[in-house]
C-alpha positions in Angstrom: 26.0 -60.7 -177.9 25.5 -61.6 -174.3 27.2 -60.4 -171.1 26.7 -62.6 -168.0 26.6 -61.5 -164.3 27.5 -64.2 -161.8 27.9 -64.4 -158.1 31.4 -65.6 -157.1 30.9 -66.5 -153.5 27.8 -67.8 -151.6 25.3 -65.3 -153.0 24.1 -61.9 -151.9 27.1 -60.2 -153.5 25.1 -57.4 -155.2 24.3 -58.8 -158.6 21.0 -56.9 -158.8 22.7 -53.5 -158.4 25.2 -54.3 -161.1 22.4 -55.5 -163.4 20.6 -52.2 -162.9 23.7 -50.1 -163.3 24.6 -51.7 -166.6 21.1 -51.4 -167.9 21.0 -47.8 -166.9 24.3 -46.9 -168.6 24.0 -49.2 -171.7 21.4 -50.2 -174.2 21.0 -53.9 -173.5 17.8 -55.1 -175.2 17.0 -58.1 -173.0 17.6 -58.9 -169.4 17.3 -62.7 -168.7 17.2 -65.1 -165.8 18.6 -68.6 -166.6 18.1 -70.7 -163.4 16.7 -70.8 -159.9 13.3 -69.6 -158.8 11.6 -67.2 -156.5 14.3 -68.1 -153.9 16.5 -65.4 -155.5 16.7 -62.0 -153.8 18.1 -59.0 -155.6 17.6 -55.5 -154.2 18.0 -52.3 -156.2 18.1 -48.8 -154.8 17.7 -45.8 -157.1 16.0 -42.5 -157.0 15.2 -42.8 -153.4 13.2 -46.1 -154.0 14.1 -49.7 -153.2 12.9 -52.5 -155.4 13.2 -56.2 -154.5 13.3 -59.0 -157.2 12.8 -62.7 -156.6 11.5 -64.5 -159.6 11.5 -61.6 -162.1 14.7 -60.2 -163.6 16.0 -56.9 -162.3 15.8 -55.3 -165.8 12.3 -53.9 -165.1 13.8 -50.7 -163.7 14.9 -49.8 -167.2 11.7 -48.9 -169.1 13.3 -50.0 -172.5 14.4 -53.5 -171.4 12.5 -56.7 -172.3 12.8 -59.3 -169.5 12.9 -63.0 -170.1 12.6 -65.9 -167.7 14.5 -68.7 -169.3 13.9 -72.5 -169.5 16.2 -73.4 -166.7 14.1 -71.5 -164.1 11.5 -73.3 -161.9 8.4 -71.1 -162.1 5.9 -70.4 -159.3 2.8 -68.8 -160.9 1.5 -67.2 -157.8 4.8 -65.6 -157.0 5.0 -64.3 -160.6 1.8 -62.4 -160.5 2.4 -61.2 -156.9 5.7 -59.7 -157.9 4.3 -58.1 -161.0 1.5 -56.5 -159.0 4.0 -55.2 -156.4 6.2 -53.6 -159.2 3.0 -52.0 -160.6 2.1 -50.6 -157.2 5.6 -49.0 -157.2 4.9 -47.3 -160.5 7.4 -49.3 -162.5 6.3 -48.6 -166.1 4.6 -51.2 -168.5 5.5 -54.2 -166.3 3.1 -56.6 -168.1 4.3 -55.5 -171.5 8.0 -56.2 -170.8 8.1 -59.8 -169.4 8.2 -63.1 -171.3 8.4 -66.6 -169.8 9.7 -69.8 -171.4 7.0 -72.4 -171.9 9.6 -75.0 -171.0 10.0 -73.8 -167.4 9.2 -76.4 -164.9 6.4 -75.5 -162.5 7.2 -75.0 -158.8 4.0 -76.0 -156.9 2.8 -75.3 -153.4 3.3 -79.1 -153.1 7.0 -78.6 -153.6 7.2 -76.0 -150.8 5.3 -78.3 -148.4 7.7 -81.1 -149.2 10.7 -78.7 -148.8 9.8 -77.9 -145.3 9.3 -81.6 -144.3 12.6 -82.7 -145.8 14.5 -79.9 -143.9 12.9 -81.0 -140.7 14.1 -84.6 -141.3 17.7 -83.4 -141.6 17.6 -82.1 -138.0 20.9 -80.3 -137.1 22.2 -81.1 -140.6 19.7 -78.8 -142.3 20.8 -77.2 -145.5 19.1 -73.9 -144.7 16.9 -73.7 -147.8 14.4 -70.9 -148.3 11.6 -73.6 -148.1 10.1 -72.2 -151.3 10.2 -75.7 -152.9 13.1 -75.0 -155.3 14.9 -78.3 -154.5 11.8 -80.5 -154.8 10.9 -78.8 -158.0 14.3 -79.6 -159.5 14.1 -83.1 -158.1 10.8 -83.9 -159.9 12.3 -82.4 -163.1 15.3 -84.7 -162.8 13.2 -87.8 -162.2 11.0 -86.8 -165.1 7.9 -86.5 -162.9 7.8 -82.7 -163.3 5.3 -80.6 -165.1 6.2 -77.7 -167.4 4.3 -74.5 -168.0 3.2 -75.8 -171.4 1.7 -78.9 -169.7 -0.7 -76.6 -167.9 -2.7 -76.4 -171.1 -2.8 -80.2 -171.7 -5.8 -82.4 -170.7 -3.5 -84.8 -168.8 -2.2 -82.0 -166.4 -4.5 -82.5 -163.5 -4.1 -86.3 -163.5 -0.3 -85.9 -163.5 -0.3 -83.4 -160.6 -2.6 -85.7 -158.6 -0.2 -88.6 -159.2 2.8 -86.5 -158.1 0.9 -85.5 -154.9 0.0 -89.1 -154.2 3.6 -90.1 -154.4 4.6 -87.5 -151.8 1.6 -88.5 -149.7 2.8 -92.1 -149.6 6.2 -90.8 -148.5 5.1 -88.3 -145.8 1.6 -89.5 -144.8 -0.4 -87.1 -142.7 2.6 -84.9 -142.1 2.1 -83.5 -145.7 -0.3 -80.5 -145.2 -1.4 -80.0 -148.8 -4.5 -80.1 -150.9 -4.0 -81.0 -154.5 -7.6 -80.0 -155.4 -7.0 -76.5 -154.0 -3.8 -76.2 -156.0 -5.5 -77.3 -159.2 -8.3 -74.8 -158.6 -5.9 -72.0 -158.1 -3.9 -72.9 -161.2 -7.0 -73.0 -163.3 -7.7 -69.4 -162.3 -4.2 -68.3 -163.4 -4.0 -70.4 -166.6 -5.6 -67.8 -169.0 -3.8 -64.9 -167.3 -0.5 -66.6 -167.9 -0.8 -67.5 -171.5 0.1 -64.1 -173.1 3.5 -64.2 -171.4 4.6 -67.6 -172.6 7.1 -67.9 -175.5 9.2 -70.6 -177.1 12.4 -69.2 -175.5 14.6 -71.3 -177.8 13.2 -69.6 -180.9 13.0 -66.2 -179.1 16.7 -66.4 -178.4 17.4 -67.5 -182.0 15.6 -64.5 -183.4 17.4 -62.2 -180.9 20.7 -63.5 -182.1 19.8 -63.0 -185.8 18.6 -59.5 -185.1 21.8 -58.8 -183.1 19.9 -57.9 -179.9 22.1 -57.6 -176.9 21.4 -59.7 -173.8 22.4 -59.2 -170.2 22.1 -62.4 -168.1 21.4 -61.9 -164.4 22.7 -64.9 -162.6 21.0 -66.2 -159.5 22.7 -67.4 -156.3 26.4 -68.0 -156.8 29.1 -70.4 -157.7 29.6 -71.8 -154.2 25.9 -72.7 -154.1 26.0 -74.4 -157.5 24.7 -78.0 -157.5 27.9 -79.4 -159.1 30.6 -77.0 -158.1 29.4 -75.6 -154.8 29.9 -76.7 -151.2 27.7 -79.7 -151.7 25.3 -80.7 -150.1 25.0 -77.2 -148.7 24.0 -75.8 -152.1 21.0 -74.8 -154.1 19.3 -77.2 -156.5 20.2 -75.4 -159.8 23.3 -74.7 -161.9 24.2 -71.1 -161.1 27.5 -71.2 -162.9 28.5 -70.0 -166.3 27.5 -73.4 -167.7 24.1 -73.1 -166.1 23.5 -69.8 -167.9 24.3 -71.2 -171.3 22.1 -74.2 -170.6 19.2 -72.4 -169.1 18.9 -69.9 -171.9 20.3 -71.8 -174.9 23.1 -69.2 -175.3 25.7 -69.6 -177.9 29.0 -70.0 -176.1 30.7 -68.3 -179.1 28.7 -65.1 -178.6 29.5 -64.3 -175.0 31.1 -60.9 -174.7 31.8 -60.6 -170.9 31.5 -62.8 -167.9 31.3 -60.5 -164.8 32.0 -61.9 -161.4 30.5 -60.1 -158.5 32.7 -60.2 -155.4 31.7 -58.8 -152.0 34.6 -57.1 -150.3 34.2 -59.6 -147.5 32.3 -62.9 -147.4 28.7 -63.8 -146.3 26.5 -66.8 -146.5 23.0 -67.8 -145.4 22.0 -71.2 -144.1 24.1 -74.1 -143.1 27.4 -75.4 -144.5 31.1 -74.6 -144.4 32.4 -71.1 -144.0 36.2 -71.1 -143.3 36.6 -67.3 -142.7 33.4 -66.9 -140.7 33.7 -64.4 -137.7 31.2 -65.3 -135.0 32.3 -62.6 -132.5 32.4 -58.8 -132.6 33.8 -58.6 -136.1 31.1 -60.7 -137.7 28.4 -58.7 -135.8 29.9 -55.4 -137.0 30.0 -56.6 -140.6 26.3 -57.6 -140.3 25.3 -54.3 -138.9 27.2 -52.0 -141.2 26.6 -54.2 -144.2 22.9 -54.5 -143.6 23.3 -58.3 -144.0 19.8 -59.5 -143.9 18.5 -61.8 -146.7 16.1 -60.1 -149.3 14.2 -63.4 -149.8 14.4 -64.9 -146.3 14.8 -62.1 -143.9 17.5 -64.2 -142.2 20.6 -62.6 -140.8 23.6 -63.6 -142.9 26.8 -65.2 -141.5 29.7 -62.8 -142.1 33.5 -63.2 -142.3 36.7 -62.0 -144.0 37.3 -62.2 -147.8 38.4 -65.7 -148.9 40.7 -65.8 -151.9 40.7 -69.6 -151.9 37.0 -69.4 -152.8 37.6 -66.7 -155.4 40.4 -68.5 -157.2 38.2 -71.6 -157.4 35.2 -69.6 -158.6 37.3 -68.0 -161.3 38.6 -71.3 -162.6 35.0 -72.6 -163.0 33.3 -69.4 -164.2 36.1 -67.9 -166.4 35.4 -64.3 -165.3 36.6 -61.6 -167.7 36.0 -58.7 -165.3 35.1 -58.2 -161.6 32.7 -56.0 -159.7 33.9 -55.6 -156.1 31.0 -54.6 -154.0 30.4 -53.0 -150.5 34.0 -51.7 -150.2 32.6 -48.9 -147.9 31.5 -51.5 -145.3 35.2 -52.0 -144.4 35.9 -48.3 -143.9 36.2 -48.6 -140.1 38.0 -52.0 -139.9 41.7 -52.2 -139.0 43.3 -54.5 -139.7 41.4 -56.1 -142.7 42.2 -59.8 -143.1 42.2 -61.8 -146.3 42.4 -65.6 -146.4 45.0 -66.8 -149.0 45.1 -70.6 -148.2 43.7 -73.3 -146.0 46.2 -75.2 -143.8 45.5 -78.9 -143.2 46.3 -80.5 -139.8 49.5 -82.0 -141.4 50.6 -78.5 -142.6 49.7 -78.8 -146.2 48.5 -75.5 -147.8 45.4 -75.7 -150.0 44.9 -72.8 -152.4 41.8 -74.3 -154.2 38.5 -75.1 -152.5 38.4 -78.9 -151.7 35.6 -81.2 -152.5 36.0 -83.0 -149.2 34.1 -81.0 -146.6 35.3 -83.2 -143.8 38.9 -82.2 -144.7 37.8 -78.6 -145.0 36.3 -78.6 -141.5 39.8 -79.6 -140.1 41.6 -76.8 -141.9 42.6 -73.4 -140.6 42.6 -70.3 -142.9 46.0 -68.6 -143.4 45.5 -64.8 -143.5 47.3 -61.8 -144.8 46.5 -58.6 -142.9 46.1 -55.2 -144.5 46.1 -51.9 -142.7 42.7 -50.4 -142.7 42.2 -47.1 -144.6 39.9 -45.8 -141.8 38.4 -43.1 -143.9 35.0 -42.9 -145.8 34.7 -44.4 -149.2 30.9 -44.3 -149.3 29.6 -42.7 -152.5 33.1 -42.2 -153.9 32.9 -42.4 -157.7 36.5 -41.9 -158.9 39.4 -44.3 -158.5 41.7 -41.3 -157.6 39.5 -40.4 -154.7 39.8 -43.8 -153.0 42.3 -43.9 -150.1 45.7 -45.4 -151.1 45.2 -48.4 -148.7 41.8 -49.2 -150.3 43.5 -49.1 -153.7 46.2 -51.5 -152.3 43.5 -53.8 -151.0 41.7 -53.8 -154.4 45.0 -54.3 -156.3 45.8 -57.4 -154.2 42.5 -59.0 -154.9 42.9 -58.3 -158.6 46.4 -59.7 -158.8 45.3 -62.8 -156.8 42.4 -63.5 -159.1 44.2 -62.4 -162.2 41.1 -60.7 -163.4 40.6 -56.9 -163.7 38.4 -55.2 -161.2 36.6 -52.7 -163.3 33.6 -51.9 -161.0 33.8 -51.0 -157.3 30.7 -50.5 -155.3 30.8 -47.8 -152.7 27.3 -47.6 -151.5 23.8 -49.0 -152.0 22.6 -46.6 -154.7 23.0 -47.2 -158.5 25.3 -44.2 -158.8 27.7 -45.4 -156.0 30.1 -47.0 -158.3 33.7 -46.5 -159.3 34.1 -47.4 -163.0 37.5 -48.2 -164.4 36.4 -49.7 -167.7 32.8 -49.9 -168.8 31.1 -53.1 -170.1 29.0 -52.2 -173.2 26.3 -53.9 -175.0 28.1 -53.8 -178.4 
């Protein structure tokens, strides 16, 4: 059976912490990534140590968990070995024994990163705000069937195909493309033998896992509003980071999904360009940034901040079919009064939208309609029992739960693994 953790907003909701918490309190056998690349940024704080994950799943912190990078991920070999080495330097046990990579992953080259930067420059003021790690171009070459997979690295035709790919981009960008295909080939040849022991046929691996009734925890990357199909397009990532993307990227059986856990930050943030109806650009936004420590794990960029948006969350729930919610960073709101929640968008002609619209031009003209809650103005940091939460905080949580019509069973009250109110535990059985 599989449980799936998904971001419900624009990312950075705290998926890594929940992954670590569930692996520490349960006996999931496998922690898997299904999509994205080393543009992900999951931070885990436990035992006085902070660990950051980008390409690798967060399951490394549990010494008994096997980690799998699924077929839907775009894989950067250099980033993979750098991240393994960093975890080893932090004394994470048996790192190289507990990671497997699908041989069907498409390669994310330095070429892709070089192209990513150039394409962003061309957009000028309409930049997407990508991490410039080459994720979009890697998925583009996959879609146009020009990409190369990890298994192709061991084929005689690999070097010729990479040269051909580079030549195509050279024709497009000319001397603006600062990249040497021969340097990349040389580096890949150095990694090729080191990588081979980690490669598996992930389709067969997951089949065997199902037959042996091994439990799987899927750690989603990014979030629904960054999904290529359902997000705020074109200000999205290049992968499917929805429930459907997890099924696709890992070959999961849709009939063996136990829980779908949506992770919801108690307010809203996003990185990069694109629409953000509840964004607060004044003192409130700055206060949320400072108290919430809203700096991207992968990019180091300050996140845009604003009030919770129930229009986004209703839409996200319809697409991802959450069965339970983890509300994170409740403690960040401890000193805010009032606390605002957007419940609809009002169009210029007075129509109320309660679902996120596809038309971003229309969205730009809309005004959020808010409900105000009295702040609880007392500390919730490190509270671990529901009964110890202030009544007004309980009211705030209850309103979100009734609006989403999904139970909120986990409430984050601080950065550490143990800072969690649990109302009903998700188990691996």
